[in-house]
N, C-alpha and C positions, 0 to 999 in steps of 0.2 A: 498533578495529572489534569489535563483538560480534555473533556469529551466533546467532540463535534458530531452532531446528529444530522444526517441527511433527512430532510423533513418535508417530503412530498408524498406521504403515505398513500394518498388516493391514486397516485401514479406510480406506485412501487419505487418511489424515490428516483425516478428516471431523471437524467440530466437535461437541463435547459440552459440556455446561455446565462439567464439570471442566476440559476443555481451555481453554475461554474464561478461566476463573479463572487457570489457570497462565500462559497467554500474556499476559494483562493484567498480572499480577504481574511477569513478566519484563520487560515494556516499562517498567513503572513503575521497576523497579530500574535498568534501563539509563538512563532519563531522570535518575535521581537520582545516578548515578555520574559524577563529573566526568572520569574517565578514559576514558569511552566517547565516541567522536567520530563514530561511524557505526553503524547497526544494519542487519544483513542478516537477512531472514526467508526461510527455505527449508523444504522438506519432506523427510522421510525416505522412502527407498524410491523408488517409481516415480511418485509423485504429489506435487504441491504441496499441494493441499487440494481434496477432492471436495465441499466445502460442508457443510451441516448433516447430521449423522448422524440419519437418520430413525427409527432405533430408540431414540433418546434419549426417555425418558418425557416430557420437556418438550414434544415435538412429535408423538410417535407418536399417530395417531388411534385412537380407540376405535371398532371396527367394529360394536359392538353397536347395533342400531337404536334411535334415540332417546337414545343416551348423550351426556353432555356432553363436548364436545371440548376439547382443550388450547388455551389462548390463545397462539397463536404470536406475536401482537403483543407480549404481555408478555415473551416470551423475547427478542424484538428489542430492546426497551427495556432489559431487564436485562443482556443480554450483548453484542449486536452494536453497539448505540449507543455505549457507553463504549469499546469496542475501536476502532471507526472514528474516534471523536473523539480518542482517545489517539494514534493513528497520525498524524493531521493536526496534532497539537500537540506532537510530539516536538521537543526542543531540538537534535536532530541529524538529518542526512539518514537516510531509511529506504529501503532497497533491497529489493524483492521479487525474489528469485532463484527464478524459476519453473522447476523442474526436470522437471515432468511436467504432468498434467492439473490445471487450475484450474477448478472448476465451481461454479456457483451462488454462494453467499456466499464461497466460496474464491476465485473469480475476482474478485469485487468488492473483497474484502479486499486482494488483490494490486494492483488498479487504484488503490486509495486510497493506496498508498505513493508516495513521491516519484519513484522510478525503478524501472521494471520491466524486468529483464533475463531473457530466457527462453531455454531450450535450444530448438534447432530442432524437436525432437520434441515439445515441450510444446504444449498446446492450451488454449483458453478456451471455456467453455460457459455460456451463460446458461440454466441448466436449469430455471428456476422454472416456466415454462408447462407443462412435462411433468408436473408434479404440481399444477397449477391454483393456483399462487401468483404473486406479483409479485416483481420484483427487490428485493433488500434489501441490507443492509450497504453502503448508499450507492449502489447501482447506478442508481437512478432519477436521481440527481444527476450521477453520474460519466459514464455512458454518452453522453448527448447532448452533454456538454461535450467529451468526447474525440473522438467520431466523428460528431457531428451527429444530428439527430432521426431522419432516415430510416434510417440504419444502426442507431441505438440501438433503434428499434422492430423492425427486422428481426431483430436479434440476440436481443432479449428475447421477441418473439412466436414465432419459429420455433425457438429453442433449438438451432440448428445448431452443430456443433463448428467452431471457428475455429482453424486452425493458427497457430503462433507467427509464421511468416513473413508470413502475411496480416495478422495482428494488427499487426505492425510497419508493413506497407505502408499500412494505413488509419489509422495514428496511435493505435491503442488502447494500444500499449506503446512503450517507447523503442527497444528493440533485441532481436533474437534472434541467437544465435550457434550454431555447430555444437556438437553434444553433446560432441565430443572436447575442446573447449577451454572448455566452460561453466564448470567449477569454477575454473580459473585466471583466467578473465575476471571472475568474481564477486569473487575475491580482489583482483585488480588494481583493479577499480572501487571496492571498499570501502576499500582502502588510499588510493586517490587522493582520495576524498571526505574521509576522516579527516584527511588532510594539509591540506585546504582550510580557509578561514575558516568553520567550521560554524555559528557564530552568524548570520553573514550569509546562509548558505544556508537556514537555518530561517526567517529573516525574509523571504527571497525567496519561499519557499513561501507565507508568510502574505499578502504583498501581492499576489501573483498570484491566489490564491484570492479575496481580498477584492475585487479589481478587477472580478470578474465581476458584482458587484452595484452597481457605480459607473458614473457617466458619465465621460467623458474628463477633464473638469476635476477631478472628485473623485479620479480615479486619479492624476492628476499631483500633487495635493495630498498624497495618501497616500504617494507616492514621496518627496516632500520631507520628510515627517515621518520616514519610515524612514531616509532619508539623514542626517538630523540625528542620529538615534540611532546609526547605524553609524559616522558620521564622528567621533563622540566616543569611540569604542571603541579599545582597544589594537590590535586587528587591522588597522584602517585605517592607523594609524601604522607598524606593522610592514610592511604590504604596500607602502606608498609607499617606506619606507626600503630595503626589499629591491629594489624596482624601480630605484631610483636607484643603488644599489650593485651592481646586476646580480648579485644572489645569490638563492638560494632562500629564500623567506619561512618563518618559523617561527611559525605562527598558534597562539594559545592561548585566545582567547575561546570561551565556550560558553554 
């Protein structure tokens, strides 16, 4: 398991262009390292990530009347798009360990991970409407698929703080746990995933995401193709052998 910590606690780990570059490089390194079988992303200090740092020159508006404004869309394409796509294409499971507030792009970055485990004191805020923007970092795609259109619009338009317990209740995240046991629960989850057949888990993410754009017959056919691939791999043989021998499997594919 490799833990990546967003480490700008004085700014609630808000994104800058430099932080984007560092995080993407760390994810690429984890993806290329055959010894990494699970990635956990968390935040330093009291926040997970407060979203975009609005003092970053790439987004800070020029308040001079008539001045040319920064192209925020260009920043999205340059920084957020590759980050979101890298998370969804990682060869291993990715856990967002949300230790505090996750706001704006920070919330949607977390929701793009495979499993979101949050401390009970954590919260999620779609803060975009407060500064006259729309959800980004995949939020427009993720929110309605996680909680439905009505809740997605309510969260995005009103920008209310959503506690971790309520986020779990409505299906926005997988689970929230008491703060006192948050860190050991993260460690246990990461170790559990790392011991599982991670190639099959990554493929599971892929076919579930792809199924959203398929009809039922197409989804069944995609499952068959994935099972052909997985069934030819070493982990399948090891899993069956371990099951028959009533022993713990030792998965190695990645």
